C-alpha positions as CSV (number, residue, x, y, z in Angstrom):
1,M,110.4,91.9,128.9
2,R,110.6,95.6,127.7
3,E,107.7,97.1,125.7
4,I,108.3,99.2,122.7
5,S,106.1,100.4,119.8
6,F,105.5,98.6,116.5
7,S,107.3,101.4,114.7
8,E,110.3,101.2,117.2
9,A,110.4,97.4,116.7
10,T,110.7,97.7,112.9
11,L,113.3,100.4,113.4
12,E,115.3,98.1,115.7
13,A,115.0,95.3,113.1
14,M,116.4,97.6,110.4
15,S,119.3,98.8,112.5
16,E,120.3,95.3,113.6
17,E,120.2,93.9,110.1
18,M,122.0,96.9,108.6
19,S,124.7,96.5,111.3
20,R,124.9,92.7,110.7
21,D,125.1,92.8,106.9
22,E,126.6,95.7,105.0
23,R,124.7,94.7,101.9
24,V,121.4,95.7,103.5
25,F,120.3,99.2,102.5
26,V,117.0,101.1,102.4
27,M,115.5,103.5,99.9
28,G,112.3,105.3,99.3
29,E,110.6,108.7,99.3
30,D,111.4,111.0,102.2
31,I,113.5,108.4,104.0
32,A,116.8,110.2,104.5
33,R,115.2,113.7,104.7
34,Q,112.5,112.9,107.4
35,G,112.9,109.3,108.4
36,G,109.8,108.1,106.6
37,I,106.3,109.4,106.5
38,F,105.4,107.5,109.7
39,G,108.9,108.0,111.3
40,Q,109.7,104.3,110.9
41,F,113.2,105.0,109.6
42,K,114.0,107.8,112.1
43,G,117.7,107.9,113.0
44,L,118.9,105.5,110.3
45,P,120.2,108.2,108.0
46,Q,122.4,109.6,110.8
47,K,123.7,106.1,111.8
48,F,124.3,104.6,108.3
49,G,124.7,107.6,106.0
50,P,123.2,108.6,102.6
51,D,124.7,105.6,100.7
52,R,122.7,103.1,102.7
53,V,119.6,105.3,103.5
54,R,118.7,106.7,100.1
55,D,116.0,109.2,99.1
56,T,114.5,108.5,95.7
57,P,112.4,110.3,93.1
58,I,108.6,110.0,93.3
59,S,108.5,107.1,90.9
60,E,107.5,103.7,92.3
61,T,108.4,102.1,89.0
62,A,112.0,103.4,89.3
63,I,112.3,102.6,93.0
64,V,111.3,99.0,92.7
65,G,113.1,98.6,89.4
66,A,116.3,99.9,91.1
67,G,115.7,97.5,94.0
68,V,115.4,94.5,91.7
69,G,118.6,95.5,90.0
70,A,120.4,95.9,93.3
71,A,119.2,92.5,94.5
72,L,120.5,90.9,91.3
73,A,123.8,92.6,91.9
74,G,124.3,91.1,95.3
75,M,122.7,93.7,97.6
76,R,119.8,93.2,100.0
77,P,117.5,96.2,99.4
78,V,114.6,97.2,101.6
79,V,112.2,99.4,99.5
80,D,109.6,101.6,101.2
81,M,106.4,102.0,99.2
82,H,105.2,105.0,101.3
83,F,101.6,103.7,101.1
84,A,100.7,100.1,100.0
85,D,98.3,101.6,97.5
86,F,101.2,102.8,95.4
87,I,102.3,99.3,94.6
88,T,99.7,99.5,91.8
89,V,102.1,101.9,90.0
90,C,104.9,99.3,89.8
91,M,103.0,96.1,89.3
92,D,105.1,95.1,86.3
93,E,108.3,95.2,88.4
94,V,106.7,93.3,91.3
95,V,104.7,90.7,89.3
96,N,106.7,90.2,86.1
97,Q,110.2,90.9,87.3
98,M,110.7,90.5,91.1
99,A,108.5,87.5,91.5
100,K,109.7,85.6,88.3
101,I,113.4,86.1,88.1
102,R,114.6,83.1,90.2
103,Y,112.3,80.9,88.1
104,M,113.2,82.3,84.7
105,F,117.0,82.0,85.4
106,G,116.7,78.5,86.8
107,G,117.7,79.4,90.3
108,Q,121.1,80.8,89.2
109,C,120.4,84.1,91.0
110,T,118.5,85.1,94.1
111,M,116.1,88.0,94.7
112,P,116.6,89.2,98.3
113,I,114.4,92.3,98.2
114,V,111.8,93.5,100.8
115,L,108.9,95.8,99.9
116,R,107.6,97.6,103.0
117,A,104.0,98.6,102.4
118,P,102.0,100.6,105.0
119,D,98.4,99.7,104.4
120,G,94.9,99.8,106.0
121,I,92.3,102.3,107.1
122,I,93.4,105.3,109.2
123,R,91.9,108.7,109.9
124,S,89.9,109.3,106.7
125,A,92.8,108.8,104.3
126,A,90.1,107.9,101.7
127,A,90.1,105.5,98.7
128,Q,93.6,105.9,97.4
129,H,95.5,105.7,100.8
130,S,93.5,103.2,102.8
131,Q,93.5,99.9,100.9
132,S,94.4,96.5,102.0
133,L,95.7,94.8,98.8
134,E,97.5,91.8,100.2
135,S,95.3,89.2,98.6
136,W,96.4,90.4,95.1
137,F,99.9,89.0,95.8
138,L,98.7,85.7,97.3
139,H,97.9,84.9,93.6
140,V,101.5,85.5,92.4
141,P,103.9,82.6,92.5
142,G,107.4,83.6,93.7
143,L,106.4,86.1,96.3
144,K,106.3,85.7,100.1
145,V,103.8,87.9,101.9
146,V,104.0,88.7,105.6
147,I,101.7,90.8,107.8
148,P,102.6,91.3,111.5
149,S,99.9,92.2,114.1
150,N,102.2,93.1,117.0
151,P,105.6,94.7,117.8
152,A,107.4,91.4,118.4
153,D,106.3,89.9,115.1
154,A,107.0,93.3,113.4
155,K,110.6,92.9,114.4
156,G,110.9,89.2,113.9
157,L,109.2,89.1,110.5
158,L,111.1,92.0,109.1
159,K,114.4,90.5,110.1
160,A,113.4,87.2,108.6
161,A,112.2,89.0,105.4
162,I,115.6,90.8,105.0
163,R,117.4,87.5,105.3
164,S,115.2,85.7,102.8
165,D,116.7,85.0,99.3
166,D,113.1,85.3,97.9
167,P,111.2,88.6,97.4
168,V,109.0,89.5,100.4
169,L,106.1,91.9,100.6
170,Y,105.9,93.2,104.2
171,F,102.6,94.8,104.9
172,E,102.4,97.0,108.0
173,H,99.1,98.5,109.1
174,K,99.4,102.2,109.6
175,A,97.2,102.1,112.7
176,L,99.7,99.7,114.4
177,F,102.7,102.0,114.3
178,P,102.1,103.6,117.7
179,T,100.8,100.4,119.5
180,K,103.1,98.9,122.1
181,G,103.9,95.4,123.2
182,P,106.7,93.1,124.5
183,V,109.6,92.6,122.1
184,P,112.6,90.4,122.7
185,E,116.0,92.1,122.5
186,G,118.7,90.8,120.2
187,D,118.4,88.5,117.3
188,H,114.7,87.8,117.4
189,L,113.2,86.2,114.2
190,T,109.7,85.1,113.5
191,P,109.6,82.2,110.9
192,I,108.0,83.1,107.6
193,G,105.1,80.7,106.8
194,K,104.2,79.8,110.4
195,A,101.0,81.0,112.0
196,G,100.7,81.5,115.8
197,V,97.9,80.3,118.1
198,V,97.5,83.4,120.3
199,R,94.6,82.1,122.3
200,P,93.6,78.4,122.7
201,G,90.0,77.5,122.6
202,R,87.5,74.7,122.0
203,D,84.3,76.1,120.4
204,I,85.3,78.1,117.3
205,T,88.5,78.9,115.4
206,I,88.9,82.6,114.5
207,V,91.7,83.3,112.0
208,S,93.0,86.8,111.2
209,Y,96.1,88.9,110.8
210,S,97.4,92.5,111.0
211,M,95.4,95.2,112.9
212,I,92.2,93.2,112.9
213,M,93.9,90.7,115.3
214,H,93.3,93.3,118.0
215,R,89.6,93.4,117.3
216,V,89.5,89.6,117.2
217,R,91.1,89.3,120.6
218,E,88.6,91.8,122.0
219,A,85.8,89.7,120.5
220,A,87.2,86.6,122.0
221,D,87.3,88.2,125.4
222,K,83.6,89.2,125.0
223,L,82.6,85.7,123.8
224,A,84.4,84.1,126.8
225,G,82.1,86.0,129.1
226,E,79.2,84.4,127.3
227,G,80.6,80.9,127.5
228,I,82.0,80.7,124.0
229,D,85.7,79.6,124.0
230,A,87.3,80.9,120.8
231,E,90.7,79.8,119.6
232,V,92.5,82.7,117.9
233,I,95.1,82.2,115.1
234,D,97.3,84.9,113.9
235,L,98.4,84.0,110.3
236,R,101.4,86.3,110.3
237,T,102.2,85.1,106.8
238,I,99.6,84.8,104.0
239,S,101.9,83.4,101.4
240,P,102.6,80.7,102.2
241,I,99.5,80.1,104.3
242,D,100.0,77.8,107.3
243,T,96.9,75.5,106.7
244,E,98.4,72.9,109.0
245,T,97.9,75.1,112.1
246,I,94.3,75.9,111.0
247,F,93.4,72.3,110.4
248,A,94.9,71.3,113.7
249,S,92.6,73.9,115.4
250,L,89.5,72.6,113.5
251,V,90.1,69.1,114.9
252,K,89.2,70.7,118.3
253,T,86.7,73.4,117.4
254,H,84.9,72.2,114.2
255,R,83.9,75.8,113.4
256,L,85.8,78.5,111.5
257,L,85.6,82.3,111.0
258,I,88.1,84.2,109.0
259,V,88.3,88.0,109.5
260,H,90.2,90.7,107.7
261,E,90.0,94.4,106.9
262,A,90.5,93.8,103.2
263,V,87.5,93.5,100.9
264,K,85.7,90.2,101.5
265,T,85.4,89.4,97.8
266,G,88.5,87.4,96.7
267,G,90.3,87.9,99.9
268,V,92.5,85.8,102.1
269,G,89.4,84.4,103.8
270,A,88.1,83.1,100.5
271,E,91.4,81.2,99.9
272,I,91.4,79.6,103.4
273,A,87.7,78.7,103.0
274,A,88.4,77.0,99.7
275,R,91.3,75.0,101.2
276,V,89.2,73.9,104.1
277,A,86.4,72.8,101.8
278,E,88.9,70.8,99.7
279,D,91.0,69.2,102.4
280,A,89.2,69.4,105.8
281,L,85.5,69.5,105.1
282,D,84.9,66.5,107.4
283,L,86.2,68.5,110.4
284,L,83.4,71.1,110.2
285,D,80.1,71.1,112.1
286,A,79.0,74.4,110.5
287,P,79.7,76.3,107.3
288,V,82.9,78.4,107.1
289,A,82.1,82.1,107.7
290,R,84.0,85.2,106.5
291,L,84.1,88.8,107.6
292,G,85.6,91.5,105.4
293,A,85.0,95.0,104.0
294,P,82.1,95.5,101.7
295,F,82.8,95.7,97.9
296,V,83.2,99.5,97.9
297,P,86.1,101.9,97.9
298,I,87.1,103.1,101.3
299,P,85.1,106.4,102.0
300,F,86.6,109.6,103.1
301,S,83.6,110.5,105.3
302,P,84.3,109.4,108.9
303,A,80.7,108.2,109.3
304,L,80.8,106.1,106.1
305,E,84.4,104.9,106.8
306,S,83.1,103.4,110.1
307,L,80.6,101.4,108.2
308,V,83.2,99.5,106.3
309,K,85.5,98.8,109.3
310,I,85.4,95.5,111.2
311,D,84.9,95.9,114.9
312,A,84.9,93.5,117.9
313,E,81.1,93.4,118.1
314,K,80.7,92.4,114.4
315,I,83.2,89.6,114.9
316,A,81.5,88.4,118.1
317,Q,78.1,88.5,116.5
318,K,79.3,86.4,113.6
319,A,80.9,83.9,116.0
320,R,77.6,83.6,118.0
321,E,75.7,82.8,114.8
322,I,78.2,80.0,113.9
323,C,78.1,78.5,117.4
324,Q,74.3,78.4,117.7
């Protein structure tokens, strides 16, 4: 199978879906002029023209508001947020409008809108451009939230999100854009709401998503050399969470570690831990463990930034403690 980058995979998904359905269009800051800040829309303006690849003013409130209106009018907008941090500017449109409209109108309308949100720590981007805010939206009924970790799922989840009649937040870690991996050609879709077991194991279940999946897989390789066989689950979607796959893994391993780059407090790991405590406590032979960023803003200083990042050794050490 051919290998392409994460960024190229999302570009391929956009091109295929825009060719398949003329209602699909994309808008955001610097999209038509430069192909997106990370080049993830490069070539789309030339292929589809300014009506379907639209530059916008620097106003997240206006961008998402226009996207909501377009979706209500029968279009299928893909809205680029530039940086995920800037969703904070348009929370009313996301939480009170986009997420609620299908419910408040009794299902008489659909809301097929995708918010693409580049997130995560990268090269000292500091506190306002490095956040992982996905768990905020796990708390909002009406939203789907997907977070791919590899190019194949980057393509498959984006295509599935564009075809969804519900609003989808599509978080894409900035550090993943240049990474390469095998990607199927043609109409490849990854189902929303279904986790993937990327490495089978018998001793401990490690659950993660997004860029940290790469650190988890490194840790699993390290642990295998020490005789600890880790089963690795890539969530891919955090709303809805595929607890069925997690519970099925715990039947085998009886130990659970959840890892994410986002702040540990109130994160996806906390929600999974709570669900396991409520519905699968009898499967555990050890307390559930979580790894996440400390409760601080992301520092600009490279030395300090490295302290809040999760690496493979931190993951492996936590797994060793659970398996003792």
